[in-house]
LUMSE-576666 format. One record per residue (C-alpha): x, y, z; residue number from 0; residue in one letter. Coordinates in Angstrom, 1 decimal. Layout:
<pt east="X" north="Y" up="Z" resi="NUM" resn="A"/>
...
***
This chain:
<pt east="105.2" north="100.6" up="99.8" resi="0" resn="M"/>
<pt east="106.1" north="101.5" up="96.2" resi="1" resn="A"/>
<pt east="105.7" north="105.2" up="95.3" resi="2" resn="R"/>
<pt east="103.0" north="106.0" up="92.8" resi="3" resn="L"/>
<pt east="104.2" north="107.4" up="89.5" resi="4" resn="P"/>
<pt east="104.0" north="111.2" up="89.4" resi="5" resn="R"/>
<pt east="101.0" north="112.5" up="87.4" resi="6" resn="S"/>
<pt east="102.2" north="114.8" up="84.6" resi="7" resn="V"/>
<pt east="99.9" north="115.9" up="81.8" resi="8" resn="V"/>
<pt east="101.6" north="117.8" up="79.0" resi="9" resn="P"/>
<pt east="100.0" north="121.1" up="78.2" resi="10" resn="G"/>
<pt east="98.2" north="121.5" up="81.6" resi="11" resn="L"/>
<pt east="99.5" north="123.7" up="84.4" resi="12" resn="P"/>
<pt east="101.1" north="122.0" up="87.4" resi="13" resn="H"/>
<pt east="101.8" north="123.3" up="90.9" resi="14" resn="F"/>
<pt east="105.0" north="122.2" up="92.5" resi="15" resn="V"/>
<pt east="106.4" north="122.3" up="96.0" resi="16" resn="I"/>
<pt east="109.9" north="121.3" up="96.8" resi="17" resn="H"/>
<pt east="110.7" north="121.3" up="100.5" resi="18" resn="R"/>
<pt east="113.9" north="121.4" up="102.5" resi="19" resn="G"/>
<pt east="115.1" north="118.1" up="104.0" resi="20" resn="L"/>
<pt east="113.5" north="117.8" up="107.5" resi="21" resn="N"/>
<pt east="112.2" north="121.3" up="107.2" resi="22" resn="G"/>
<pt east="115.6" north="122.9" up="107.0" resi="23" resn="Q"/>
<pt east="116.3" north="126.1" up="105.2" resi="24" resn="E"/>
<pt east="117.4" north="125.8" up="101.6" resi="25" resn="V"/>
<pt east="118.5" north="129.4" up="101.1" resi="26" resn="F"/>
<pt east="121.1" north="131.0" up="103.4" resi="27" resn="A"/>
<pt east="120.9" north="134.4" up="101.7" resi="28" resn="D"/>
<pt east="120.0" north="136.3" up="98.6" resi="29" resn="D"/>
<pt east="123.1" north="135.0" up="96.8" resi="30" resn="T"/>
<pt east="121.6" north="131.5" up="97.1" resi="31" resn="D"/>
<pt east="118.3" north="132.7" up="95.9" resi="32" resn="R"/>
<pt east="119.8" north="134.3" up="92.9" resi="33" resn="L"/>
<pt east="121.7" north="131.1" up="92.1" resi="34" resn="A"/>
<pt east="118.4" north="129.1" up="92.3" resi="35" resn="Y"/>
<pt east="116.5" north="131.6" up="90.1" resi="36" resn="R"/>
<pt east="119.2" north="131.4" up="87.4" resi="37" resn="L"/>
<pt east="119.1" north="127.6" up="87.6" resi="38" resn="A"/>
<pt east="115.3" north="127.6" up="87.4" resi="39" resn="L"/>
<pt east="115.3" north="129.8" up="84.3" resi="40" resn="T"/>
<pt east="117.9" north="127.8" up="82.5" resi="41" resn="Q"/>
<pt east="116.3" north="124.4" up="83.4" resi="42" resn="A"/>
<pt east="112.8" north="125.5" up="82.4" resi="43" resn="A"/>
<pt east="114.1" north="126.6" up="79.0" resi="44" resn="R"/>
<pt east="116.1" north="123.4" up="78.4" resi="45" resn="E"/>
<pt east="113.4" north="121.0" up="79.5" resi="46" resn="S"/>
<pt east="110.5" north="122.6" up="77.6" resi="47" resn="G"/>
<pt east="108.6" north="123.7" up="80.6" resi="48" resn="A"/>
<pt east="106.7" north="127.1" up="80.7" resi="49" resn="A"/>
<pt east="107.3" north="128.8" up="84.0" resi="50" resn="L"/>
<pt east="104.3" north="130.9" up="85.0" resi="51" resn="H"/>
<pt east="105.3" north="131.8" up="88.5" resi="52" resn="G"/>
<pt east="107.6" north="131.0" up="91.4" resi="53" resn="Y"/>
<pt east="108.3" north="131.8" up="95.1" resi="54" resn="G"/>
<pt east="111.6" north="131.1" up="96.9" resi="55" resn="L"/>
<pt east="110.9" north="130.7" up="100.6" resi="56" resn="Y"/>
<pt east="113.2" north="129.8" up="103.5" resi="57" resn="A"/>
<pt east="112.3" north="126.2" up="103.6" resi="58" resn="D"/>
<pt east="110.6" north="125.5" up="100.3" resi="59" resn="E"/>
<pt east="110.1" north="126.5" up="96.7" resi="60" resn="V"/>
<pt east="106.7" north="126.9" up="95.0" resi="61" resn="R"/>
<pt east="106.4" north="126.8" up="91.2" resi="62" resn="L"/>
<pt east="103.6" north="127.0" up="88.7" resi="63" resn="L"/>
<pt east="104.6" north="125.3" up="85.5" resi="64" resn="V"/>
<pt east="103.2" north="123.9" up="82.3" resi="65" resn="T"/>
<pt east="105.3" north="121.0" up="80.9" resi="66" resn="P"/>
<pt east="105.5" north="120.4" up="77.2" resi="67" resn="A"/>
<pt east="106.1" north="116.7" up="77.5" resi="68" resn="A"/>
<pt east="105.6" north="114.0" up="80.2" resi="69" resn="S"/>
<pt east="109.2" north="114.1" up="81.1" resi="70" resn="A"/>
<pt east="109.6" north="117.9" up="81.1" resi="71" resn="S"/>
<pt east="108.7" north="118.5" up="84.8" resi="72" resn="L"/>
<pt east="111.1" north="115.9" up="86.2" resi="73" resn="A"/>
<pt east="113.9" north="117.0" up="83.8" resi="74" resn="A"/>
<pt east="113.5" north="120.6" up="84.9" resi="75" resn="M"/>
<pt east="113.6" north="119.7" up="88.6" resi="76" resn="M"/>
<pt east="116.6" north="117.4" up="88.1" resi="77" resn="Q"/>
<pt east="118.5" north="120.0" up="86.2" resi="78" resn="S"/>
<pt east="117.8" north="122.6" up="89.0" resi="79" resn="I"/>
<pt east="119.0" north="120.1" up="91.6" resi="80" resn="G"/>
<pt east="122.3" north="119.5" up="89.8" resi="81" resn="R"/>
<pt east="123.0" north="123.2" up="89.2" resi="82" resn="R"/>
<pt east="121.9" north="124.5" up="92.6" resi="83" resn="Y"/>
<pt east="123.0" north="121.8" up="95.0" resi="84" resn="V"/>
<pt east="126.5" north="121.9" up="93.5" resi="85" resn="R"/>
<pt east="126.8" north="125.7" up="93.9" resi="86" resn="A"/>
<pt east="125.1" north="125.6" up="97.4" resi="87" resn="F"/>
<pt east="127.5" north="123.0" up="98.7" resi="88" resn="N"/>
<pt east="130.6" north="124.6" up="97.3" resi="89" resn="L"/>
<pt east="129.7" north="127.9" up="98.7" resi="90" resn="R"/>
<pt east="128.8" north="126.7" up="102.2" resi="91" resn="H"/>
<pt east="131.3" north="123.8" up="102.5" resi="92" resn="G"/>
<pt east="128.6" north="121.2" up="102.7" resi="93" resn="R"/>
<pt east="127.8" north="117.8" up="101.1" resi="94" resn="S"/>
<pt east="124.6" north="116.0" up="100.3" resi="95" resn="G"/>
<pt east="121.4" north="117.8" up="99.4" resi="96" resn="T"/>
<pt east="119.3" north="120.3" up="101.3" resi="97" resn="P"/>
<pt east="116.2" north="119.1" up="99.6" resi="98" resn="W"/>
<pt east="113.7" north="116.3" up="100.2" resi="99" resn="E"/>
<pt east="114.5" north="113.6" up="97.7" resi="100" resn="G"/>
<pt east="111.2" north="113.9" up="95.9" resi="101" resn="R"/>
<pt east="109.5" north="117.1" up="94.8" resi="102" resn="F"/>
<pt east="105.7" north="117.1" up="95.0" resi="103" resn="R"/>
<pt east="103.3" north="118.2" up="92.3" resi="104" resn="S"/>
<pt east="99.7" north="118.3" up="91.2" resi="105" resn="T"/>
<pt east="98.0" north="118.9" up="87.8" resi="106" resn="V"/>
<pt east="95.4" north="121.7" up="88.1" resi="107" resn="I"/>
<pt east="92.1" north="122.6" up="86.6" resi="108" resn="D"/>
<pt east="93.3" north="125.9" up="85.2" resi="109" resn="A"/>
<pt east="90.0" north="127.9" up="84.9" resi="110" resn="P"/>
<pt east="89.2" north="127.4" up="88.6" resi="111" resn="D"/>
<pt east="92.7" north="127.2" up="90.2" resi="112" resn="W"/>
<pt east="95.3" north="128.9" up="88.1" resi="113" resn="F"/>
<pt east="95.1" north="132.3" up="89.7" resi="114" resn="M"/>
<pt east="94.8" north="130.9" up="93.2" resi="115" resn="H"/>
<pt east="98.0" north="128.9" up="92.6" resi="116" resn="C"/>
<pt east="99.8" north="131.8" up="91.1" resi="117" resn="L"/>
<pt east="98.9" north="134.0" up="94.1" resi="118" resn="Q"/>
<pt east="100.0" north="131.3" up="96.5" resi="119" resn="Y"/>
<pt east="103.3" north="130.7" up="94.7" resi="120" resn="A"/>
<pt east="104.0" north="134.4" up="94.9" resi="121" resn="E"/>
<pt east="102.9" north="134.7" up="98.6" resi="122" resn="G"/>
<pt east="100.4" north="137.4" up="97.8" resi="123" resn="G"/>
<pt east="98.1" north="138.1" up="100.7" resi="124" resn="A"/>
<pt east="98.1" north="141.9" up="101.3" resi="125" resn="T"/>
<pt east="95.5" north="143.9" up="103.0" resi="126" resn="A"/>
<pt east="95.2" north="146.6" up="100.4" resi="127" resn="D"/>
<pt east="96.1" north="146.9" up="96.7" resi="128" resn="P"/>
<pt east="98.6" north="149.6" up="97.5" resi="129" resn="S"/>
<pt east="100.4" north="147.3" up="99.9" resi="130" resn="D"/>
<pt east="101.6" north="145.2" up="97.0" resi="131" resn="A"/>
<pt east="104.7" north="147.5" up="96.7" resi="132" resn="D"/>
<pt east="105.4" north="146.9" up="100.4" resi="133" resn="L"/>
<pt east="105.2" north="143.2" up="99.8" resi="134" resn="M"/>
<pt east="107.8" north="143.4" up="97.1" resi="135" resn="L"/>
<pt east="110.2" north="145.7" up="99.0" resi="136" resn="N"/>
<pt east="110.0" north="144.1" up="102.4" resi="137" resn="A"/>
<pt east="107.9" north="140.9" up="102.3" resi="138" resn="G"/>
<pt east="108.5" north="138.7" up="99.3" resi="139" resn="Q"/>
<pt east="111.0" north="140.1" up="96.8" resi="140" resn="P"/>
<pt east="112.1" north="136.6" up="95.6" resi="141" resn="W"/>
<pt east="109.0" north="135.8" up="93.8" resi="142" resn="T"/>
<pt east="107.6" north="136.4" up="90.3" resi="143" resn="S"/>
<pt east="105.2" north="139.0" up="91.7" resi="144" resn="A"/>
<pt east="107.5" north="141.9" up="90.7" resi="145" resn="G"/>
<pt east="107.3" north="140.8" up="87.1" resi="146" resn="H"/>
<pt east="103.5" north="140.5" up="87.2" resi="147" resn="H"/>
<pt east="103.1" north="143.9" up="88.8" resi="148" resn="L"/>
<pt east="105.4" north="145.6" up="86.3" resi="149" resn="G"/>
<pt east="108.2" north="146.2" up="88.7" resi="150" resn="R"/>
<pt east="110.8" north="144.3" up="86.7" resi="151" resn="R"/>
<pt east="111.1" north="142.1" up="83.6" resi="152" resn="I"/>
<pt east="111.7" north="138.4" up="84.4" resi="153" resn="D"/>
<pt east="112.9" north="136.7" up="81.3" resi="154" resn="D"/>
<pt east="112.2" north="133.3" up="82.8" resi="155" resn="G"/>
<pt east="108.5" north="133.8" up="83.2" resi="156" resn="V"/>
<pt east="106.1" north="132.7" up="80.4" resi="157" resn="S"/>
<pt east="102.6" north="134.1" up="80.8" resi="158" resn="E"/>
<pt east="99.6" north="131.7" up="80.8" resi="159" resn="H"/>
<pt east="96.5" north="132.6" up="78.7" resi="160" resn="A"/>
<pt east="94.6" north="133.1" up="82.0" resi="161" resn="L"/>
<pt east="97.0" north="135.9" up="83.1" resi="162" resn="F"/>
<pt east="96.7" north="137.6" up="79.7" resi="163" resn="W"/>
<pt east="93.0" north="137.5" up="80.1" resi="164" resn="A"/>
<pt east="93.2" north="139.9" up="83.0" resi="165" resn="L"/>
<pt east="93.6" north="142.9" up="80.6" resi="166" resn="G"/>
<pt east="94.3" north="144.0" up="77.1" resi="167" resn="N"/>
<pt east="97.4" north="145.9" up="78.0" resi="168" resn="T"/>
<pt east="100.3" north="145.3" up="80.4" resi="169" resn="P"/>
<pt east="99.1" north="148.2" up="82.5" resi="170" resn="F"/>
<pt east="95.6" north="146.7" up="82.7" resi="171" resn="E"/>
<pt east="96.9" north="143.3" up="83.7" resi="172" resn="R"/>
<pt east="99.2" north="144.8" up="86.4" resi="173" resn="E"/>
<pt east="96.3" north="146.7" up="87.9" resi="174" resn="V"/>
<pt east="94.0" north="143.7" up="87.8" resi="175" resn="A"/>
<pt east="96.6" north="141.4" up="89.4" resi="176" resn="Y"/>
<pt east="97.3" north="144.0" up="92.1" resi="177" resn="R"/>
<pt east="93.6" north="143.6" up="93.0" resi="178" resn="C"/>
<pt east="94.0" north="139.8" up="93.0" resi="179" resn="V"/>
<pt east="96.9" north="140.1" up="95.5" resi="180" resn="L"/>
<pt east="94.8" north="142.4" up="97.6" resi="181" resn="A"/>
<pt east="92.4" north="139.6" up="98.6" resi="182" resn="K"/>
<pt east="94.1" north="137.1" up="100.9" resi="183" resn="P"/>
<pt east="93.6" north="133.5" up="100.0" resi="184" resn="L"/>
<pt east="91.2" north="131.7" up="102.4" resi="185" resn="P"/>
<pt east="93.0" north="129.2" up="104.6" resi="186" resn="Q"/>
<pt east="90.8" north="126.5" up="103.2" resi="187" resn="A"/>
<pt east="92.1" north="127.3" up="99.7" resi="188" resn="T"/>
<pt east="95.7" north="127.2" up="100.8" resi="189" resn="I"/>
<pt east="95.1" north="123.9" up="102.5" resi="190" resn="E"/>
<pt east="93.5" north="122.5" up="99.4" resi="191" resn="R"/>
<pt east="96.4" north="123.5" up="97.2" resi="192" resn="I"/>
<pt east="99.0" north="122.1" up="99.6" resi="193" resn="R"/>
<pt east="97.1" north="118.8" up="100.2" resi="194" resn="S"/>
<pt east="96.6" north="118.1" up="96.5" resi="195" resn="A"/>
<pt east="100.3" north="119.0" up="95.8" resi="196" resn="T"/>
<pt east="101.8" north="117.0" up="98.6" resi="197" resn="L"/>
<pt east="99.6" north="113.9" up="98.0" resi="198" resn="K"/>
<pt east="99.7" north="114.0" up="94.2" resi="199" resn="G"/>
<pt east="95.9" north="114.4" up="93.8" resi="200" resn="W"/>
<pt east="94.5" north="116.4" up="90.9" resi="201" resn="A"/>
<pt east="93.5" north="120.0" up="91.9" resi="202" resn="L"/>
<pt east="90.0" north="120.5" up="90.6" resi="203" resn="G"/>
<pt east="86.5" north="119.2" up="90.5" resi="204" resn="S"/>
<pt east="85.7" north="115.5" up="90.9" resi="205" resn="P"/>
<pt east="84.9" north="115.5" up="87.1" resi="206" resn="A"/>
<pt east="88.3" north="117.0" up="86.4" resi="207" resn="F"/>
<pt east="90.1" north="114.4" up="88.6" resi="208" resn="A"/>
<pt east="88.2" north="111.6" up="86.9" resi="209" resn="K"/>
<pt east="89.0" north="112.8" up="83.4" resi="210" resn="S"/>
<pt east="92.7" north="113.2" up="84.1" resi="211" resn="I"/>
<pt east="92.8" north="109.9" up="86.0" resi="212" resn="G"/>
<pt east="91.2" north="108.2" up="83.0" resi="213" resn="A"/>
<pt east="93.8" north="109.9" up="80.7" resi="214" resn="L"/>
<pt east="96.8" north="108.7" up="82.7" resi="215" resn="I"/>
<pt east="95.4" north="105.4" up="83.9" resi="216" resn="G"/>
<pt east="95.2" north="105.8" up="87.7" resi="217" resn="R"/>
<pt east="93.0" north="107.4" up="90.4" resi="218" resn="R"/>
<pt east="93.8" north="111.1" up="91.1" resi="219" resn="L"/>
<pt east="91.3" north="111.8" up="93.9" resi="220" resn="E"/>
<pt east="91.0" north="110.3" up="97.5" resi="221" resn="P"/>
<pt east="88.5" north="107.7" up="98.2" resi="222" resn="L"/>
<pt east="85.4" north="108.8" up="100.0" resi="223" resn="A"/>
<pt east="85.6" north="108.4" up="103.8" resi="224" resn="R"/>
<pt east="83.8" north="105.5" up="105.5" resi="225" resn="G"/>
<pt east="82.8" north="102.1" up="104.3" resi="226" resn="R"/>
<pt east="81.1" north="101.8" up="100.9" resi="227" resn="P"/>
<pt east="77.4" north="101.2" up="101.2" resi="228" resn="A"/>
<pt east="76.4" north="97.6" up="100.8" resi="229" resn="L"/>
<pt east="73.8" north="96.7" up="98.2" resi="230" resn="D"/>
<pt east="70.4" north="96.0" up="99.7" resi="231" resn="S"/>
<pt east="69.8" north="92.3" up="100.0" resi="232" resn="P"/>
<pt east="67.3" north="90.9" up="97.6" resi="233" resn="I"/>
<pt east="64.4" north="89.2" up="99.4" resi="234" resn="S"/>
<pt east="63.9" north="85.7" up="98.3" resi="235" resn="E"/>
<pt east="60.3" north="84.8" up="97.5" resi="236" resn="H"/>
<pt east="59.3" north="81.4" up="98.8" resi="237" resn="R"/>
<pt east="56.0" north="79.8" up="97.8" resi="238" resn="P"/>
<pt east="53.7" north="78.9" up="100.8" resi="239" resn="D"/>
***
């Protein structure tokens, strides 16, 4: 079966998952993660994609990105692949690619899903706002959470308007986002994000999916389960 073309809508945020081939690890250590982060920053700038958040995990990468053009997202991921795979293979004496051949992505309805996706990209699911520091020091240091919590400046991150809306000052935004991270994402929300991303469906309401589908010319939501209802037969009137 031919693959469906990837759905990319310039100017709207997209969530991206790129998994390791057959579930294998794609980062051996922090040197690999640093190399990937540098490649990500350079590729985003060159391709015209605004990087809002990222998370580098053992067997996959999660990104939250707004492409400026239809080709921006693919160009960014291809550029990362060229830079990172070459460095990874040279360093570890390998050949081939550690990645699945095709990254997965979904266009998201930003007002409803942007903050959920940012939190999921950064792995934020702490029990208490004060635990965010522990998350950065011991749990997930290789995410953009440190930037959003004021722990460091990440030149590769470009803030979305919805993040700016968390507060009028950097301090207010950092405090507000710390509270966001304090509320673990429901499992159903995580499953919805992953399902939409891995299957290429739009992440949003049915109305959002229909509007984006009409824009790009193909369906962006799964069909309803079960057989479609049949029209009621029209009774035929026969004269006596």
